[in-house]
Structures are given as structure tokens and as C-alpha cells.
C-alpha positions as CSV (number, residue, x, y, z in Angstrom):
1,X,141.6,9.4,144.2
2,X,143.6,9.9,147.4
3,X,147.3,10.7,147.2
4,X,149.8,8.7,149.2
5,X,151.8,10.7,151.7
6,X,155.5,10.1,151.9
7,X,155.5,10.4,155.7
8,X,155.5,7.2,157.7
9,X,152.5,6.8,160.1
10,X,151.0,4.2,162.2
11,X,148.3,2.1,160.6
12,X,147.7,-0.3,163.5
13,X,145.0,1.8,165.2
14,X,142.1,4.0,164.3
15,X,143.4,7.4,165.3
16,X,146.3,8.9,163.3
17,X,148.9,9.9,165.8
18,X,149.7,13.3,164.4
19,X,148.6,15.4,167.4
20,X,150.4,14.9,170.7
21,X,149.1,11.9,172.8
22,X,148.2,14.0,175.8
23,X,145.9,16.1,173.6
24,X,144.4,13.0,172.1
25,X,143.8,11.5,175.5
26,X,142.3,14.8,176.7
27,X,139.9,14.8,173.8
28,X,138.8,11.2,174.4
29,X,138.5,11.9,178.1
30,X,136.2,14.9,177.6
31,X,133.9,12.8,175.4
32,X,133.9,9.9,177.8
33,X,133.4,12.2,180.8
34,X,130.5,13.9,179.1
35,X,128.8,10.6,178.4
36,X,129.5,9.3,181.9
37,X,128.1,12.4,183.7
38,X,124.9,12.4,181.6
39,X,124.3,8.7,180.9
40,X,121.8,8.3,183.7
41,X,119.8,11.3,182.6
42,X,120.0,10.5,178.8
43,X,117.6,8.7,176.7
44,X,118.6,5.1,176.2
45,X,121.5,4.7,173.8
46,X,120.0,3.8,170.4
47,X,121.7,1.2,168.3
48,X,120.6,0.8,164.7
49,X,122.2,-0.3,161.5
50,X,122.0,-2.4,158.3
51,X,123.8,-5.2,156.5
52,X,124.0,-5.0,152.7
53,X,125.3,-7.9,150.6
54,X,125.7,-7.0,147.0
55,X,126.9,-8.3,143.6
56,X,127.8,-6.6,140.3
57,X,128.3,-8.1,136.8
58,X,129.8,-5.9,134.0
59,X,130.2,-6.9,130.4
60,X,133.5,-5.9,128.7
61,X,133.2,-5.2,124.9
62,X,135.5,-7.1,122.6
63,X,137.4,-4.0,121.5
64,X,137.9,-2.6,125.0
65,X,141.5,-2.5,126.3
66,X,140.0,-3.6,129.6
67,X,139.7,-7.1,128.0
68,X,143.5,-7.4,128.5
69,X,143.3,-6.8,132.2
70,X,140.2,-8.5,133.6
71,X,137.7,-11.3,133.0
72,X,134.7,-10.9,130.8
73,X,132.2,-10.4,132.4
74,X,133.8,-8.8,135.4
75,X,132.2,-10.0,138.6
76,X,132.3,-8.5,142.1
77,X,130.7,-9.4,145.4
78,X,130.8,-7.9,148.8
79,X,128.9,-6.5,151.8
80,X,128.7,-3.4,153.9
81,X,127.8,-3.4,157.6
82,X,126.9,-0.1,159.3
83,X,126.3,0.2,163.1
84,X,124.8,3.5,164.2
85,X,125.1,4.4,167.9
86,X,123.5,7.7,169.2
87,X,122.2,9.3,172.3
88,X,121.0,12.7,173.4
89,X,120.9,14.7,176.6
90,X,118.8,17.8,176.4
91,X,120.1,19.8,173.5
92,X,123.2,17.7,173.2
93,X,123.6,14.6,171.1
94,X,126.3,12.2,170.1
95,X,126.5,10.1,166.9
96,X,128.8,7.5,165.7
97,X,128.6,5.2,162.6
98,X,130.9,2.2,162.3
99,X,131.4,0.5,158.9
100,X,132.8,-2.9,158.0
101,X,133.2,-3.3,154.3
102,X,134.4,-6.3,152.3
103,X,134.8,-6.4,148.5
104,X,136.1,-9.2,146.3
105,X,136.2,-9.5,142.5
106,X,137.5,-8.5,139.1
107,X,136.7,-4.8,139.1
108,X,138.4,-4.3,142.4
109,X,141.5,-6.2,141.2
110,X,141.6,-4.0,138.0
111,X,141.4,-0.8,140.1
112,X,144.0,-2.1,142.6
113,X,146.5,-3.0,139.9
114,X,145.8,-0.4,137.3
115,X,144.4,2.7,139.1
116,X,145.0,5.0,136.0
117,X,142.9,2.9,133.5
118,X,139.8,4.9,134.2
119,X,137.6,1.9,135.0
120,X,134.7,3.1,137.0
121,X,135.0,0.5,139.7
122,X,133.8,1.0,143.3
123,X,136.4,2.8,145.3
124,X,136.7,2.4,149.1
125,X,136.9,5.5,151.2
126,X,140.1,6.2,153.0
127,X,141.3,9.0,155.3
128,X,144.6,9.9,153.7
129,X,143.6,13.6,153.5
130,X,141.1,13.8,156.4
131,X,142.1,15.3,159.7
132,X,141.7,12.1,161.6
133,X,142.6,8.6,160.3
134,X,139.6,6.6,161.4
135,X,140.0,3.9,158.7
136,X,142.0,0.6,158.7
137,X,142.4,-2.1,156.1
138,X,142.1,-5.5,157.9
139,X,143.1,-7.3,154.7
140,X,144.4,-5.9,151.5
141,X,145.0,-8.2,148.5
142,X,144.8,-7.8,144.8
143,X,141.3,-9.0,144.4
144,X,139.8,-8.7,147.9
145,X,139.8,-6.0,150.5
146,X,138.3,-5.9,154.0
147,X,138.3,-2.5,155.7
148,X,136.6,-0.9,158.7
149,X,136.2,2.7,159.6
150,X,134.2,5.3,161.5
151,X,132.1,7.2,158.9
152,X,130.3,9.4,161.5
153,X,131.7,10.6,164.8
154,X,130.3,13.9,166.0
155,X,128.9,15.9,168.9
156,X,126.1,18.3,168.3
157,X,124.1,20.9,170.2
158,X,120.7,22.2,169.2
159,X,118.7,25.2,170.6
160,X,115.7,27.1,169.3
161,X,117.9,29.1,166.9
162,X,121.2,27.4,166.6
163,X,122.8,24.1,165.5
164,X,126.4,23.3,166.1
165,X,128.2,20.1,165.2
166,X,131.9,19.1,165.5
167,X,133.4,15.9,164.2
168,X,133.0,13.5,161.2
169,X,129.7,14.2,159.5
170,X,128.2,15.0,156.1
171,X,126.5,18.0,154.5
172,X,124.6,18.3,151.3
173,X,123.8,21.6,149.5
174,X,122.5,22.5,146.0
175,X,119.4,22.2,144.0
176,X,120.4,19.6,141.4
177,X,118.4,16.4,141.5
178,X,120.7,14.4,139.2
179,X,123.8,16.5,138.6
180,X,124.6,18.9,141.5
181,X,127.6,21.2,141.0
182,X,127.1,23.0,144.3
183,X,127.3,19.8,146.3
184,X,131.1,19.6,146.2
185,X,131.6,17.7,149.6
186,X,131.7,14.0,148.6
187,X,128.8,14.1,146.1
188,X,127.2,11.0,144.7
189,X,127.8,9.8,141.1
190,X,124.7,10.8,139.2
191,X,124.2,7.1,138.3
192,X,124.9,5.8,141.8
193,X,122.4,3.2,143.0
194,X,122.8,3.2,146.8
195,X,122.6,6.9,147.9
196,X,121.6,6.3,151.5
197,X,124.8,7.7,153.1
198,X,127.3,10.2,151.9
199,X,130.9,9.7,153.0
200,X,131.6,11.8,156.1
201,X,134.3,14.5,156.4
202,X,135.9,16.0,159.5
203,X,134.3,19.3,159.9
204,X,132.7,22.1,161.9
205,X,129.1,23.0,161.1
206,X,127.0,25.8,162.4
207,X,123.5,27.0,161.6
208,X,121.6,30.1,162.9
209,X,117.9,30.5,162.4
210,X,116.6,34.0,161.8
211,X,113.2,35.3,163.1
212,X,112.0,35.5,159.5
213,X,112.6,31.7,159.0
214,X,115.7,32.2,156.9
215,X,118.9,30.7,158.1
216,X,122.7,31.1,157.9
217,X,125.0,28.1,157.7
218,X,128.8,27.8,157.9
219,X,131.1,24.8,157.3
220,X,134.8,24.3,157.7
221,X,136.2,21.0,156.3
222,X,139.7,20.3,157.4
223,X,142.1,18.2,155.2
224,X,145.8,17.2,155.1
225,X,148.2,18.1,152.4
226,X,151.0,16.0,150.9
227,X,153.2,16.8,153.9
228,X,150.5,15.4,156.2
229,X,149.7,18.8,157.7
230,X,146.3,20.3,158.1
231,X,146.5,23.1,155.7
232,X,144.2,25.9,154.5
233,X,145.4,25.2,150.9
234,X,143.5,21.9,150.8
235,X,140.7,22.7,153.3
236,X,137.3,24.3,152.7
237,X,135.4,27.2,154.3
238,X,131.8,27.9,153.1
239,X,129.0,30.2,154.1
240,X,125.4,29.9,152.9
241,X,122.3,32.1,153.3
242,X,119.0,30.3,152.8
243,X,115.8,32.3,152.3
244,X,112.5,30.5,152.6
245,X,109.0,31.5,151.7
246,X,105.7,29.7,151.0
247,X,106.3,29.2,147.2
248,X,110.0,29.6,146.7
249,X,113.5,29.3,148.2
250,X,116.7,31.2,147.5
251,X,120.4,30.3,148.3
252,X,123.5,32.3,148.3
253,X,126.8,30.5,148.9
254,X,130.4,31.8,149.1
255,X,133.3,29.4,149.7
256,X,137.0,28.9,149.6
257,X,137.5,25.3,148.4
258,X,141.1,24.0,148.1
259,X,142.8,26.8,146.0
260,X,139.6,28.2,144.4
261,X,137.0,30.8,145.4
262,X,133.4,29.9,144.7
263,X,130.2,31.9,144.6
264,X,126.8,30.3,143.8
265,X,123.2,31.4,143.5
266,X,120.3,29.1,143.4
267,X,116.8,28.4,144.5
268,X,113.5,26.7,143.7
269,X,110.0,27.9,142.8
270,X,106.6,26.3,142.5
271,X,105.2,27.2,139.1
272,X,102.4,25.7,136.9
273,X,102.0,22.8,139.3
274,X,105.6,21.8,138.9
275,X,108.8,22.5,140.9
276,X,111.6,24.3,139.1
277,X,115.1,24.3,140.7
278,X,118.4,25.9,139.6
279,X,121.9,26.7,140.6
280,X,124.7,28.8,138.9
281,X,128.2,28.6,140.3
282,X,131.3,30.6,139.5
283,X,134.7,29.2,140.4
284,X,137.8,31.4,140.4
285,X,141.0,29.3,140.5
286,X,143.2,32.4,140.4
287,X,144.1,31.9,136.7
288,X,140.8,31.0,135.2
289,X,137.1,31.3,135.8
290,X,134.7,28.4,135.3
291,X,130.9,28.7,135.3
292,X,128.7,25.6,136.0
293,X,124.9,25.5,136.2
294,X,122.0,23.2,136.6
295,X,118.3,23.7,135.8
296,X,115.6,21.1,136.5
297,X,111.9,20.5,136.4
298,X,109.9,17.9,138.3
299,X,106.2,17.1,138.2
300,X,104.1,14.5,139.9
301,X,100.7,13.0,138.9
302,X,98.6,9.9,138.9
303,X,99.1,7.6,135.9
304,X,97.1,4.4,135.5
305,X,96.2,4.7,139.1
306,X,99.9,4.8,140.1
307,X,101.8,7.7,141.7
308,X,104.3,8.9,139.1
309,X,107.1,11.5,139.2
310,X,109.1,12.9,136.2
311,X,112.3,14.9,136.3
312,X,114.1,16.7,133.4
313,X,117.4,18.3,134.1
314,X,120.0,20.3,132.1
315,X,123.6,20.5,133.4
316,X,126.4,22.6,132.2
317,X,129.8,21.5,133.5
318,X,132.1,24.5,133.3
319,X,135.2,22.3,133.7
320,X,134.1,19.9,131.0
321,X,135.4,19.3,127.4
322,X,133.1,20.6,124.8
323,X,134.3,18.9,121.6
324,X,133.7,15.3,122.7
325,X,137.4,14.3,122.6
326,X,138.6,12.6,125.8
327,X,141.9,11.1,124.7
328,X,144.8,11.2,127.2
329,X,146.2,14.4,125.6
330,X,142.9,16.2,125.8
331,X,142.4,15.2,129.4
332,X,146.0,16.3,130.3
333,X,145.2,19.7,128.9
334,X,142.3,20.1,131.4
335,X,144.0,19.8,134.8
336,X,141.2,21.5,136.7
337,X,138.7,18.8,135.4
338,X,141.1,16.0,136.3
339,X,141.7,17.3,139.8
340,X,138.0,17.4,140.5
341,X,137.5,13.9,139.1
342,X,140.3,12.6,141.2
343,X,138.8,14.3,144.3
344,X,135.4,12.7,143.6
345,X,133.7,16.1,143.0
346,X,132.8,15.6,139.3
347,X,131.9,12.5,137.4
348,X,131.4,13.8,133.9
349,X,133.9,14.6,131.1
350,X,131.8,16.7,128.8
351,X,130.4,20.2,129.1
352,X,126.6,19.8,128.5
353,X,124.2,17.1,129.7
354,X,120.5,16.4,129.5
355,X,119.0,13.9,131.9
356,X,115.5,12.6,132.4
357,X,114.0,10.3,135.0
358,X,110.6,8.8,135.6
359,X,109.5,7.0,138.7
360,X,106.3,5.0,139.0
361,X,105.0,3.4,142.3
362,X,104.2,-0.1,141.1
363,X,103.0,-0.9,144.7
364,X,103.1,1.0,148.0
365,X,106.5,-0.5,148.7
366,X,107.9,-0.9,145.1
367,X,109.3,1.9,143.0
368,X,110.6,1.5,139.4
369,X,112.7,4.3,138.0
370,X,113.9,4.7,134.4
371,X,116.7,7.3,133.9
372,X,118.6,8.5,130.8
373,X,121.9,10.4,131.1
374,X,122.8,12.1,127.8
375,X,126.1,13.8,126.9
376,X,125.0,16.5,124.4
377,X,128.6,17.1,123.2
378,X,129.3,13.6,121.9
379,X,125.7,12.1,121.6
380,X,126.4,9.2,123.9
381,X,124.0,8.1,126.6
382,X,123.4,5.8,129.6
383,X,120.1,4.2,130.2
384,X,119.4,3.0,133.7
385,X,116.5,0.9,134.9
386,X,116.3,0.8,138.7
387,X,114.0,-1.1,141.0
388,X,113.6,-0.4,144.7
389,X,111.4,-2.9,146.5
390,X,110.7,-3.1,150.2
391,X,110.2,-6.9,150.5
392,X,109.1,-6.4,154.1
393,X,109.5,-3.9,156.9
394,X,113.2,-4.3,157.4
395,X,114.3,-5.8,154.1
396,X,114.9,-3.9,150.9
397,X,116.0,-5.1,147.4
398,X,117.8,-2.8,145.0
399,X,118.3,-4.0,141.4
400,X,119.7,-1.8,138.6
401,X,120.5,-2.4,134.9
402,X,122.9,0.0,133.1
403,X,122.9,0.1,129.3
404,X,125.6,2.5,127.9
405,X,125.5,3.5,124.3
406,X,127.7,5.7,122.1
407,X,130.4,5.7,119.4
408,X,134.0,4.8,120.1
409,X,135.8,7.6,121.8
410,X,132.6,9.0,123.4
411,X,132.0,9.2,127.1
412,X,129.5,6.3,127.4
413,X,130.7,4.5,124.3
414,X,134.3,4.2,125.7
415,X,136.9,6.9,125.7
416,X,140.2,6.6,123.7
417,X,142.9,4.6,125.5
418,X,145.7,5.8,123.2
419,X,146.6,2.1,122.5
420,X,145.8,1.5,118.8
421,X,142.1,1.5,118.2
422,X,141.2,0.2,121.6
423,X,138.9,2.1,124.0
424,X,138.2,1.9,127.7
425,X,134.6,0.9,127.1
426,X,132.4,-1.0,129.6
427,X,129.2,-2.6,128.5
428,X,125.9,-3.6,130.1
429,X,126.1,-4.0,133.9
430,X,123.8,-5.5,136.5
431,X,123.8,-4.5,140.1
432,X,121.8,-6.2,143.0
433,X,121.8,-5.4,146.7
434,X,119.8,-6.7,149.6
435,X,119.5,-4.5,152.6
436,X,118.6,-5.8,156.0
437,X,117.9,-3.0,158.6
438,X,117.8,-3.5,162.3
């Protein structure tokens, strides 16, 4: 969750005016000059995109405190439009993604009016802490929001051995397939349905390819603090070495992320006709050390004449709570966990998880995935049945059914609300999205 800044700033334009206007104009002028000088020689500007209307229905159990704040079932509808414009000139390329997002419904209203209830409603990305404010809410009401933003805006240069990118972009690291502790830059919720695009950050990215085939990567992600200043205290600097061979890969990562130092080791190996992947990450906050780890196994075969893939993954959340008690007092006693949940880096409350997923190709353009997410500390679980069907070349239908199960007070059964015997439980939910690509 983004923190509101006390400083007054303009919201009427895309670019936050926190750097002097001459510098802003110079930056824009350089970009426009670059495009103008090379437009004639460049490949044609490429415009692509998608339009995704979607709907969600969530059942609210009778004993849930959420019954007092929203309708049952809670219904939400909306759409997302993404326009992708890019071009390249030799080793240079330029990319921009524009988003127009509209959401209306009960879950949104609940999150807008009661942000601390813990309801897992869809949140809309904002740029409160990013270096540049490239987002603007066109309409902002209790139960409906229309916003537009630039989710990608970067310039890159590629040579035989180097890659350099500057601007708003996304990076993904780590070997987790379901839970991924090393991917701490805007990771996806393990139960997320649409994982086509990560939210972009304002960053510098560099990669150098060694003669051996190994590579070195470096990332700096800038952020603003509560005083609206770009500060090292809330920014990230990470370096990664990636070793590649025919049958295995190895990663070494060191980073300074917000106020913590991180070191991580990971890799993958092909063994017994299956792929094994793992990561172990040590986080030093200055006062405590936290160790997180993930280990997974994936295997593919032909079953009943259909391509089938299975995944089994164990995840240890070093920031998690190991006794299955997630009441407000217990959560308050774990500030490092809460900070990472609020920043969208962690989506789990417990310490130990076991997840399994199986995907079968019902038809060449139709995948059916069944996933189970299990909290080993409180014996609660989430069953998800997910269908991905390409109806035609540019039309894709996603449908997902979520079935949580667990006792009162557990993570998937509904954590304690501290109001009588009421929990913050949500029940069965159904999600549908139709994606049109152009």
C-alpha cells in the first residue's frame, strides 16, 4: 500500500514537477530529438496492445466481518486497455506502454473506504513513491475508479555484449515458480490469474555478457520517501551473477533494498528427467536476520494423449508467523512482515507452504490448470481451477475458480478480526477475463 505524502503536488499532468522545468524540458527534448533524427532510418513504429474486460464475484461467509461492509456476493467489473508503442534504430530502441484502467464494484468500494480491513481486493498501481508520477486518476469515487498511466517508458541500447535500459521498466529474478522470494520488484501474487505484465518501476538496468556465456546484471530502482525526495533509504541497488551451462544454472545476488541488505544463492538443474530449481535468501535488516527459501520440482509428460506438466514447490517465508495466529496483535508484533505486505513484496502470512500445480493441454489452444496452495502452519488451503483458452488468434478467455478452506483464524479460512468471533474470511470466488489483442 502506498503512503500518502504530506507535500502538495500537481495532479493535473502526467509528470510530477519535482525537478526543475528546464531539466524536464531538456529530457523531453533529447528524446524527441533522438526520434526525429532517426525516424526516417528506423523500422516502422510498431503499435500493439490489448483490451481486457473482466468480472469478479466473491462470496462472503455469514460469520465474516466483511458482511457488515459490502454486499454478498461482492461483484466487480472493469477493463484494462494497454497500448504498446515501440521502435528501434540499430542498437537503440524505445518502448512505451499506456494503460487506461476502469474498475467498478463492491470490492473496490470496500478497499477505498476501509483500506485496513485486509480484504484482498484488486489494487490500482500509483506512483506515490516512484521517481516520476506518470499516473493520473480521471475519476475517483467510492465504488468506481478510472485511471490512466504510463507503465513502460524506457530507452535501451543493445550490443553484442551489453544491454542498457533507462526509464520505467520491469525486471524478474528468482527460481520460484509459484512463490518467488528473490523476485522482490513488484512480484505477482502466487494466486494471480493475469500475469502477463508486471508493474513497471523507474530504474536503470545494465547487463554484460561474458565470453563464457555467463552474464552480470545490475539494477538501480529509485523511489521517493515520505518527504517526496528520491532517497537511498527507500531505493534498491542489486547486482546478480548468472552462470549458465548445458544442464544447470547458478545465480548469486547481492542487494541493498530499502533498509535491508540481501544476499541470495539459487539455480536450476536437470536431474532424472525433471527440472529442480531453488533459491535461498538471507535478509539483514540491521537488527534481525531473516532466511527465506524455495525449492521446486517440475516434470512434463504425455497423459491420455495430452501434454501435461506438474509442479511441486516448498516455500519457507522467513518473515512469516509460524504458529498460525494472525490476529491484529500478532501481526503488529511482526513489523517486517507487515512492511513487505504493504509494499506488495510478500502475499503470505505463515512461515511454511507447500503448493502443487498440474496443467493439461486439453487442446492445442486450451490449457486447464489445477493448483493447491497449502499453509503448513495452520492447515488451511486454497484450491484454484484455472482455464486459459485461445478462442481464436487474437482472442483469449481466462476463467478461474478459487475455493479457500480452513478453520476460523487461519490464513485461508479467515484471519481473526478482533471483533467478537468475527473473521475476515472470503469464500468462493469466480474470475473471468476476455482479452482481445491487436
